[in-house]
C-alpha positions in Angstrom: -48.0 105.3 2.3 -44.6 103.6 2.0 -46.3 100.5 2.6 -48.2 100.9 -0.5 -45.5 102.2 -2.5 -43.5 99.2 -1.3 -46.2 97.1 -2.7 -46.8 98.6 -6.0 -43.3 98.5 -7.1 -43.3 94.5 -5.8 -46.1 94.2 -8.3 -44.8 96.4 -11.3 -41.5 93.9 -11.1 -43.6 90.9 -11.0 -45.6 91.9 -14.1 -42.3 93.4 -15.7 -40.7 89.3 -15.1 -44.1 87.8 -16.2 -43.6 90.2 -19.7 -40.3 89.3 -19.8 -40.3 85.2 -19.4 -43.6 84.4 -20.4 -43.2 80.6 -20.2 -42.9 80.8 -16.3 -46.6 81.3 -15.8 -47.4 78.1 -17.4 -45.1 75.7 -15.5 -46.2 73.9 -12.5 -44.3 74.6 -9.5 -42.9 70.8 -8.3 -41.4 70.8 -4.5 -38.0 70.2 -4.4 -36.8 66.5 -3.7 -33.5 66.2 -2.1 -31.2 63.1 -2.9 -32.3 60.0 -0.9 -28.7 59.1 0.2 -28.4 62.6 1.7 -31.6 62.0 3.5 -30.5 58.7 5.2 -27.2 60.7 5.9 -29.0 63.7 7.6 -31.2 60.2 9.4 -27.9 58.9 10.9 -25.2 61.8 10.5 -24.7 61.4 14.0 -23.5 57.8 13.9 -21.8 58.3 10.6 -19.9 61.2 12.1 -18.8 59.1 15.4 -18.6 55.5 14.1 -18.7 55.7 10.5 -15.6 53.0 10.3 -18.0 50.6 12.4 -20.3 50.6 9.2 -17.4 49.6 7.1 -15.6 47.3 9.1 -19.1 45.5 10.4 -18.7 41.6 10.4 -20.9 40.0 7.7 -20.4 36.3 7.7 -21.2 34.8 4.2 -21.5 30.9 3.2 -17.9 30.8 2.3 -17.4 31.2 6.0 -15.6 34.8 5.1 -16.7 38.0 6.3 -17.8 40.6 3.6 -14.6 42.6 4.0 -12.3 40.0 5.0 -9.0 39.6 3.6 -5.7 38.1 4.5 -4.0 41.6 3.8 -0.5 40.5 5.5 0.2 37.1 3.7 -0.9 38.8 0.1 1.6 41.3 1.0 4.3 39.5 2.4 4.0 36.2 1.0 4.2 32.7 3.2 7.2 31.4 4.4 8.2 29.1 1.5 8.5 32.1 -0.5 10.9 34.2 1.7 13.1 31.3 1.8 13.2 31.4 -2.1 13.6 34.7 -2.0 16.6 34.4 0.2 14.7 35.5 3.4 14.6 32.9 6.3 11.3 32.1 7.0 11.4 32.9 10.3 7.8 33.8 12.0 9.3 35.9 14.9 11.2 38.1 12.2 7.6 38.2 10.4 6.0 40.2 12.8 9.1 41.8 14.8 9.2 44.3 11.9 10.1 47.2 14.0 13.6 45.1 14.9 14.5 44.6 11.1 15.1 48.1 9.9 17.6 46.5 7.3 14.7 44.5 5.6 13.7 47.3 2.8 10.3 44.7 2.8 9.2 44.8 6.4 10.1 48.3 6.7 7.5 49.2 4.0 4.8 46.8 5.4 5.3 48.1 8.8 5.0 51.6 7.2 1.5 50.7 5.8 0.8 49.1 9.2 0.8 52.9 10.6 -2.0 53.8 8.5 -5.0 53.3 10.5 -7.5 52.5 8.2 -5.1 50.0 6.5 -4.7 48.5 9.9 -8.3 48.4 10.6 -9.5 47.0 7.4 -7.0 44.1 7.1 -6.4 42.7 10.8 -9.9 43.6 12.4 -13.5 43.6 12.4 -15.1 45.9 14.9 -18.5 44.7 16.2 -21.1 47.9 16.2 -21.3 47.3 20.4 -17.9 48.8 20.6 -15.1 51.1 19.4 -11.2 51.1 18.3 -10.3 54.4 18.2 -7.0 56.0 16.6 -5.4 56.3 19.9 -5.7 52.6 21.1 -5.2 50.7 17.7 -1.6 51.9 17.0 0.9 49.5 14.8 3.9 50.4 16.6 2.4 49.9 20.0 0.9 46.1 19.2 4.1 45.4 17.6 6.4 47.2 20.3 4.7 45.9 23.3 6.7 43.2 25.0 4.7 40.2 25.4 7.6 37.9 25.6 7.8 35.4 28.7 10.8 33.9 30.3 10.1 29.8 30.5 10.5 28.4 33.6 9.1 24.9 33.5 9.1 24.7 37.4 6.1 26.5 37.8 2.8 27.0 36.1 2.6 30.0 33.3 0.2 29.6 31.0 -3.5 28.5 31.8 -6.0 27.1 29.1 -9.9 27.1 29.9 -13.3 27.0 28.5 -16.2 29.4 29.2 -18.3 27.4 27.0 -17.0 23.8 27.5 -20.2 22.0 26.3 -18.9 23.3 22.9 -19.2 20.3 20.4 -17.7 19.7 16.9 -19.6 17.7 14.0 -18.2 14.6 14.8 -18.8 14.6 18.9 -20.7 11.1 19.7 -20.3 7.8 21.3 -17.6 7.3 18.6 -16.1 10.7 19.6 -16.5 11.8 22.9 -13.4 14.2 23.0 -14.6 16.4 19.8 -15.3 19.0 22.0 -13.3 22.4 23.0 -12.3 20.7 25.7 -10.4 18.1 23.8 -8.7 20.8 21.6 -7.7 22.2 24.8 -6.2 19.1 26.1 -4.2 18.5 22.5 -3.1 22.2 22.9 -1.7 21.7 26.5 0.0 18.5 25.3 1.7 20.6 22.7 2.7 23.3 24.9 4.0 21.3 27.3 6.2 19.3 24.6 7.7 23.0 24.1 8.7 23.2 27.7 5.5 25.1 28.9 4.3 24.6 32.4 0.5 24.3 31.2 -2.8 24.1 33.5 -5.7 23.0 31.6 -9.0 23.8 33.8 -11.9 21.4 32.2 -14.7 22.8 34.4 -18.0 23.0 32.4 -18.8 26.6 33.6 -21.7 26.6 30.8 -23.6 24.0 33.0 -25.4 24.2 36.4 -26.6 21.0 38.0 -25.8 19.1 34.8 -28.1 21.3 32.7 -26.7 23.9 29.9 -26.5 27.6 31.7 -25.1 30.1 29.3 -26.4 33.3 30.5 -23.9 33.2 33.6 -21.0 31.4 32.3 -18.6 34.1 32.3 -19.4 35.1 35.8 -18.6 31.4 36.9 -15.7 30.8 35.0 -14.3 34.4 36.6 -14.7 32.9 40.2 -12.8 29.6 38.8 -9.8 31.4 37.2 -9.3 33.6 40.3 -9.7 30.6 42.5 -6.8 29.1 40.1 -4.6 32.3 39.9 -4.6 32.8 43.7 -3.2 28.9 43.9 -0.6 29.7 41.3 0.1 33.3 40.8 3.3 32.7 38.6 0.4 32.0 35.3 1.1 35.0 32.9 -0.5 33.7 29.9 -4.7 33.0 30.2 -6.5 31.3 26.8 -10.3 30.6 26.8 -10.4 28.5 24.0 -14.0 28.3 22.1 -15.0 27.6 19.1 -17.7 29.3 17.1 -21.2 29.3 15.8 -22.3 29.6 12.0 -24.8 28.5 9.7 -24.8 25.0 8.7 -23.6 25.7 5.2 -20.5 27.5 6.7 -17.2 25.7 6.8 -14.4 27.2 8.5 -11.5 25.1 7.0 -8.3 25.9 5.1 -5.9 23.2 3.7 -2.4 24.0 5.0 0.8 21.8 4.7 -1.7 19.0 3.1 -4.0 18.9 6.2 -7.8 20.3 6.6 -7.4 22.8 9.2 -10.2 24.5 11.1 -9.4 28.5 11.1 -9.2 30.2 14.1 -10.2 34.1 15.2 -8.8 35.8 18.0 -11.2 37.6 20.4 -10.5 41.0 22.2 -13.3 42.4 24.6 -12.6 45.8 24.8 -14.7 46.9 27.6 -16.3 50.0 26.0 -19.2 51.2 23.8 -19.0 53.4 21.4 -19.7 56.0 23.7 -16.5 55.6 25.6 -15.1 52.9 28.1 -17.5 50.9 30.6 -16.4 52.1 34.0 -17.5 49.0 35.6 -15.7 46.7 33.4 -12.3 47.7 33.9 -9.4 46.0 31.7 -5.9 47.3 32.6 -4.2 45.0 30.3 -6.3 45.7 27.1 -3.2 47.2 25.2 -1.3 44.3 26.2 -4.1 41.7 25.2 -4.4 43.5 22.1 -0.4 43.2 21.3 -0.7 39.8 22.4 -3.5 38.5 20.0 -1.9 41.0 17.0 1.5 39.6 17.3 0.0 35.9 17.1 -1.9 37.1 14.0 1.2 38.1 12.2 3.1 34.8 13.5 0.2 32.8 11.9 0.4 35.0 8.4 2.6 32.3 7.2 -0.5 30.1 6.6 -2.5 32.1 4.4 -6.6 31.8 5.2 -5.7 30.0 8.6 -7.0 33.3 10.5 -9.8 35.3 10.6 -9.7 39.3 11.4 -9.5 39.5 15.3 -13.0 40.3 16.5 -13.5 43.4 18.7 -16.4 43.6 20.8 -17.9 45.8 23.8 -17.9 43.9 26.6 -14.7 42.5 28.9 -15.0 38.5 28.6 -12.9 37.9 31.8 -9.8 39.2 29.6 -8.8 41.7 32.5 -6.8 39.2 34.9 -3.4 39.1 32.9 -1.9 40.8 30.5 -1.3 38.0 28.1 -5.1 37.1 27.9 -6.9 35.6 24.7 -10.2 34.4 23.6 -9.7 32.1 20.7 -12.3 30.7 18.7 -11.1 27.4 16.9 -13.4 26.8 14.1 -17.0 25.9 14.6 -19.6 23.6 15.1 -19.4 22.2 11.6 -15.6 21.6 11.7 -14.5 18.2 12.5 -12.3 17.2 15.5 -9.6 16.5 13.1 -9.5 19.8 11.7 -9.5 21.1 15.5 -6.4 19.4 16.3 -4.5 20.4 13.0 -5.2 24.2 14.2 -3.9 23.6 17.4 -0.5 22.2 15.9 -0.3 25.7 14.3 -1.6 27.7 17.4 0.9 26.3 19.9 3.7 27.2 17.1 2.4 30.9 17.5 2.1 30.9 21.2 5.4 29.7 21.7 7.2 31.9 19.2 5.4 35.2 20.2 6.2 34.3 24.1 9.9 33.4 23.4 12.1 36.1 24.1 14.4 37.3 21.3 16.9 34.4 20.3 14.4 31.8 21.6 13.3 28.8 19.3 11.6 29.9 16.5 8.7 28.4 14.5 9.8 26.1 11.8 
């Protein structure tokens, strides 16, 4: 009886509603359509929640060689060395990146405050590949700037190692008339420049990307690791390791910037993070990750007086043999579309930055 009564009440209510709102009975009921962008969000909700910033900072090279979100934020904010001199500053590169030691400079203090913002830091200085992650706990400006990577110069013993995992990489003008237009040639010039500054440098020219005279890239990092470890065993005083490469880009891309009247290949510091978006890679530990990040970041800022010279620091998932010393860096000097002249010009600025960052406070500054 109760069920019949309830059914009757529902029927009477429906009739009353139809009498009160007669147009409703003539409307065709259509399914509710959700917002397409929300559907996309729902599909990738986990990825967006966990790694949303990776989508924003993904590397996307365009025709001019810059990434879609690539800006040289530091030099836009701080200006170059010449402008600082005009404004009464010294133009000293060491002062530029050592912001935390220059509390009296209101301008630098403001910039240092901006660098404390994780989003600002990542947007302007880093490009994060989707294979890795760079969380807030690791990417802190005070750690990147405050980590001491200085080194007391001792010309009596080797302190810097320069090598090339991909020694077979060449530049645009490589050929019989220019056999040195390779990354090894660029490394030779960088070695000469650093030795002229008083550093004892070993340049390893072994072609780790060749086996029995044939190109073999798949195991180049394995072969290089074996070679580097032998060198470090023979010369344990080495504290700085630079793996010099050149990038590979579309043939229409030219990574070149005119600096001080000279065409100069752009460079990019590259850091293997030894971690995926899920966390650290247990079998690829890097006890020097923080020091390596600081080393690259401080060189990046030291070079900010040359607008357009440096690309963003590129972070990727694996280790790339950057775990052997606390001052290790993989550096991409231009690309296959650059000339040897442009690469050599880049080495001159890079040598200045390396020397400046390694020199203890009070050492010679970059002029």
